[in-house]
C-alpha positions in Angstrom: 102.5 166.7 38.9 106.1 166.9 37.7 109.0 166.1 40.0 109.0 166.0 43.8 106.9 168.4 45.8 108.4 169.7 49.0 106.1 170.1 52.0 106.2 172.2 55.1 104.1 172.9 58.1 102.0 176.0 57.7 99.7 176.6 60.7 99.2 174.6 63.8 95.8 174.9 65.5 96.5 173.5 69.0 92.9 173.8 70.1 91.4 171.9 67.2 94.5 169.6 66.9 95.1 170.1 63.2 98.1 171.2 61.1 98.0 172.8 57.7 100.6 171.6 55.2 102.0 173.8 52.5 103.7 172.9 49.3 106.6 174.7 47.6 104.4 175.4 44.6 101.4 177.7 45.2 99.8 176.4 42.0 99.3 172.9 43.5 97.4 174.2 46.5 94.1 173.1 45.0 95.5 170.0 43.3 94.8 166.7 44.9 97.9 165.2 43.3 100.2 166.8 45.9 98.0 165.4 48.7 98.0 161.9 47.2 101.8 162.0 46.8 102.3 163.0 50.5 99.9 160.2 51.7 101.5 157.6 49.5 105.0 158.6 50.6 104.0 158.2 54.3 102.2 154.9 53.5 105.4 153.5 51.9 107.1 153.7 55.2 104.3 152.7 57.5 101.5 150.6 56.0 98.3 150.6 54.1 96.0 153.6 53.4 92.5 153.5 54.8 89.7 155.8 53.8 88.0 157.3 56.9 85.8 160.0 55.2 85.5 162.1 52.1 89.1 162.9 51.2 90.2 161.8 54.7 92.6 158.9 55.1 94.6 157.2 57.9 97.5 154.9 57.4 97.5 151.6 59.2 100.8 151.4 61.0 101.1 155.2 61.5 102.5 155.5 65.0 100.6 158.8 65.6 97.2 157.7 64.2 97.0 160.8 62.1 94.1 161.7 59.8 95.3 163.1 56.4 92.7 165.3 54.7 92.3 167.5 51.7 89.6 170.0 50.7 89.4 172.8 48.1 89.3 175.5 50.8 92.2 174.6 53.1 94.3 172.2 50.9 96.2 169.6 52.9 95.7 169.3 56.6 96.6 166.7 59.2 94.5 166.0 62.3 96.2 164.5 65.3 94.3 162.7 68.1 94.1 163.6 71.8 96.9 161.9 73.7 99.5 162.5 71.0 101.6 165.5 71.5 102.3 168.2 68.9 106.1 167.5 69.3 105.5 163.8 68.6 103.6 164.6 65.5 106.1 167.1 64.3 108.9 164.7 64.9 107.1 162.1 62.8 106.3 164.5 60.0 109.9 165.7 60.0 110.8 162.6 58.1 108.6 163.9 55.2 108.8 167.7 55.3 110.1 170.9 56.9 108.4 171.0 60.3 109.3 174.6 61.3 105.9 176.4 61.1 105.9 179.3 58.6 
């Protein structure tokens, strides 16, 4: 992956508590490199990456306890736990991407 990828919030599913993340390059949608880049950039500010499932990771020290996941169908998505508000998550993610849903 060349250069920096810019990320933005795509869709927010409030009932299931997940957020899809888009990149500025539609050709990297099915590329795990953009996912790894995002998780590592958040890790650099917060702590260590922990695998919690198949292509699912958490970051020790992440104040929102988010689960970062990737799959070939939906691309990058972030799951937020009950008890953490959408506003809190978007405020946190705003340090890494455009958080105005498209």
